[in-house]
C-alpha positions as a Markdown table, in Angstrom:
| # | Residue | x | y | z |
|---|---|---|---|---|
| 1 | Unk | 0.2 | 0.1 | 0.1 |
| 2 | Unk | 1.2 | 3.5 | -0.9 |
| 3 | Unk | 1.6 | 6.0 | 1.2 |
| 4 | Unk | -0.5 | 9.1 | -0.6 |
| 5 | Unk | -2.0 | 10.5 | 2.5 |
| 6 | Unk | 1.7 | 11.2 | 4.1 |
| 7 | Unk | 2.8 | 13.5 | 0.1 |
| 8 | Unk | -0.6 | 15.1 | 0.3 |
| 9 | Unk | -0.7 | 15.6 | 3.8 |
| 10 | Unk | 3.3 | 16.7 | 3.4 |
| 11 | Unk | 2.0 | 19.1 | 0.6 |
| 12 | Unk | -0.8 | 20.8 | 2.0 |
| 13 | Unk | 0.8 | 21.5 | 5.2 |
| 14 | Unk | 3.6 | 23.3 | 2.8 |
| 15 | Unk | 1.0 | 24.9 | 0.6 |
| 16 | Unk | -0.8 | 26.7 | 3.6 |
| 17 | Unk | 2.3 | 27.5 | 6.0 |
| 18 | Unk | 4.5 | 28.4 | 3.2 |
| 19 | Unk | 3.1 | 29.3 | 0.0 |
| 20 | Unk | -0.3 | 31.1 | 0.7 |
| 21 | Unk | 1.8 | 33.4 | 3.0 |
| 22 | Unk | 4.5 | 34.3 | 0.5 |
| 23 | Unk | 2.2 | 34.3 | -2.8 |
| 24 | Unk | -1.0 | 36.4 | -3.8 |
| 25 | Unk | -2.5 | 34.1 | -5.9 |
| 26 | Unk | -2.4 | 31.1 | -3.8 |
| 27 | Unk | -3.5 | 33.0 | -1.2 |
| 28 | Unk | -6.4 | 33.9 | -2.9 |
| 29 | Unk | -7.4 | 30.0 | -4.4 |
| 30 | Unk | -7.1 | 29.1 | -0.5 |
| 31 | Unk | -10.2 | 31.6 | 0.5 |
| 32 | Unk | -11.9 | 30.5 | -2.9 |
| 33 | Unk | -11.3 | 27.0 | -1.7 |
| 34 | Unk | -12.4 | 27.9 | 2.3 |
| 35 | Unk | -15.7 | 29.4 | 0.9 |
| 36 | Unk | -16.4 | 26.1 | -1.3 |
| 37 | Unk | -15.4 | 23.8 | 1.6 |
| 38 | Unk | -18.1 | 26.4 | 4.1 |
| 39 | Unk | -20.3 | 25.9 | 1.0 |
| 40 | Unk | -20.5 | 22.2 | 0.2 |
| 41 | Unk | -18.7 | 20.4 | 3.4 |
| 42 | Unk | -22.1 | 18.5 | 5.0 |
| 43 | Unk | -22.5 | 16.9 | 1.0 |
| 44 | Unk | -18.5 | 15.9 | 1.2 |
| 45 | Unk | -18.4 | 14.6 | 4.0 |
| 46 | Unk | -21.5 | 11.9 | 2.8 |
| 47 | Unk | -18.9 | 9.7 | 1.4 |
| 48 | Unk | -15.3 | 9.9 | 3.1 |
| 49 | Unk | -12.8 | 7.9 | 1.4 |
| 50 | Unk | -8.8 | 6.8 | 2.0 |
| 51 | Unk | -6.3 | 8.4 | -0.4 |
| 52 | Unk | -4.0 | 5.8 | -0.1 |
| 53 | Unk | -6.9 | 3.5 | -1.5 |
| 54 | Unk | -8.0 | 5.5 | -3.9 |
| 55 | Unk | -4.6 | 6.4 | -5.6 |
| 56 | Unk | -3.9 | 2.7 | -5.4 |
| 57 | Unk | -6.5 | 1.4 | -7.0 |
| 58 | Unk | -6.6 | 4.0 | -9.7 |
| 59 | Unk | -3.5 | 5.5 | -10.2 |
| 60 | Unk | -0.9 | 3.0 | -8.8 |
| 61 | Unk | 3.0 | 3.8 | -7.9 |
| 62 | Unk | 2.4 | 7.1 | -8.6 |
| 63 | Unk | 3.7 | 10.2 | -6.8 |
| 64 | Unk | 1.7 | 13.1 | -6.9 |
| 65 | Unk | 2.5 | 16.9 | -7.8 |
| 66 | Unk | 1.2 | 20.4 | -6.7 |
| 67 | Unk | -0.7 | 21.9 | -8.8 |
| 68 | Unk | -2.4 | 25.4 | -8.1 |
| 69 | Unk | -4.5 | 24.0 | -4.4 |
| 70 | Unk | -4.5 | 20.8 | -5.7 |
| 71 | Unk | -2.3 | 17.6 | -5.5 |
| 72 | Unk | -2.4 | 15.4 | -8.4 |
| 73 | Unk | -1.7 | 11.8 | -8.8 |
| 74 | Unk | -1.8 | 10.9 | -12.5 |
| 75 | Unk | -1.3 | 8.3 | -14.7 |
| 76 | Unk | -2.3 | 7.8 | -18.1 |
| 77 | Unk | -5.9 | 7.0 | -17.6 |
| 78 | Unk | -6.8 | 9.3 | -14.3 |
| 79 | Unk | -5.9 | 12.0 | -12.4 |
| 80 | Unk | -7.1 | 11.9 | -8.4 |
| 81 | Unk | -6.9 | 15.7 | -8.0 |
| 82 | Unk | -7.1 | 16.5 | -4.2 |
| 83 | Unk | -7.5 | 20.0 | -3.0 |
| 84 | Unk | -5.1 | 21.1 | -0.2 |
| 85 | Unk | -6.8 | 23.7 | 1.8 |
| 86 | Unk | -10.6 | 21.9 | 1.9 |
| 87 | Unk | -9.5 | 18.0 | 2.3 |
| 88 | Unk | -11.6 | 16.6 | -0.9 |
| 89 | Unk | -10.9 | 14.2 | -4.4 |
| 90 | Unk | -12.1 | 14.3 | -6.9 |
| 91 | Unk | -11.3 | 11.3 | -9.6 |
| 92 | Unk | -11.2 | 12.0 | -13.2 |
| 93 | Unk | -11.1 | 9.1 | -16.1 |
| 94 | Unk | -9.2 | 10.6 | -19.1 |
| 95 | Unk | -10.7 | 7.9 | -21.7 |
| 96 | Unk | -14.6 | 8.9 | -20.5 |
| 97 | Unk | -14.1 | 12.4 | -20.0 |
| 98 | Unk | -15.8 | 12.9 | -16.4 |
| 99 | Unk | -15.8 | 12.1 | -13.1 |
| 100 | Unk | -15.7 | 8.4 | -11.0 |
| 101 | Unk | -17.0 | 6.9 | -7.7 |
| 102 | Unk | -14.7 | 5.6 | -5.4 |
| 103 | Unk | -16.2 | 2.5 | -6.3 |
| 104 | Unk | -15.5 | 3.4 | -10.3 |
| 105 | Unk | -18.8 | 4.3 | -11.5 |
| 106 | Unk | -19.5 | 7.3 | -13.3 |
| 107 | Unk | -20.8 | 10.0 | -11.2 |
| 108 | Unk | -24.3 | 11.6 | -12.5 |
| 109 | Unk | -23.4 | 15.0 | -11.7 |
| 110 | Unk | -20.6 | 17.7 | -10.4 |
| 111 | Unk | -22.4 | 17.5 | -6.8 |
| 112 | Unk | -21.5 | 13.6 | -6.6 |
| 113 | Unk | -18.2 | 14.0 | -7.5 |
| 114 | Unk | -16.1 | 15.2 | -4.4 |
| 115 | Unk | -15.1 | 12.8 | -1.9 |
| 116 | Unk | -14.3 | 13.5 | 1.6 |
| 117 | Unk | -10.6 | 12.3 | 2.7 |
| 118 | Unk | -10.1 | 10.6 | 6.0 |
| 119 | Unk | -8.2 | 12.0 | 8.6 |
| 120 | Unk | -5.2 | 10.0 | 9.6 |
| 121 | Unk | -6.4 | 8.6 | 12.6 |
| 122 | Unk | -9.5 | 7.8 | 10.5 |
| 123 | Unk | -7.8 | 5.2 | 8.4 |
């Protein structure tokens, strides 16, 4: 099993503690992300996921990289986009051109494509 959670958490902490404080663009991204979290978190909490399991299933062996406010694990077929300030992720299927649920089925709409990342103690 990977420790994608560790990579994601370290990147998130650095982003919040360093990037947001030093770069105006990152401060703006952070605020937009936190506003989305306040607005949608109740819905995102309905499905909580272990980021290690998601990465191992869809993008095994990937290390992930920071991309704006997201930490992305990506291979030829899938991209797992984990929001660093708000703590949710989405699974994008590049072949189908849409988002998936954690079981790999297409999400019926945008509202059902966000999943709260479990904290380490919940995993």
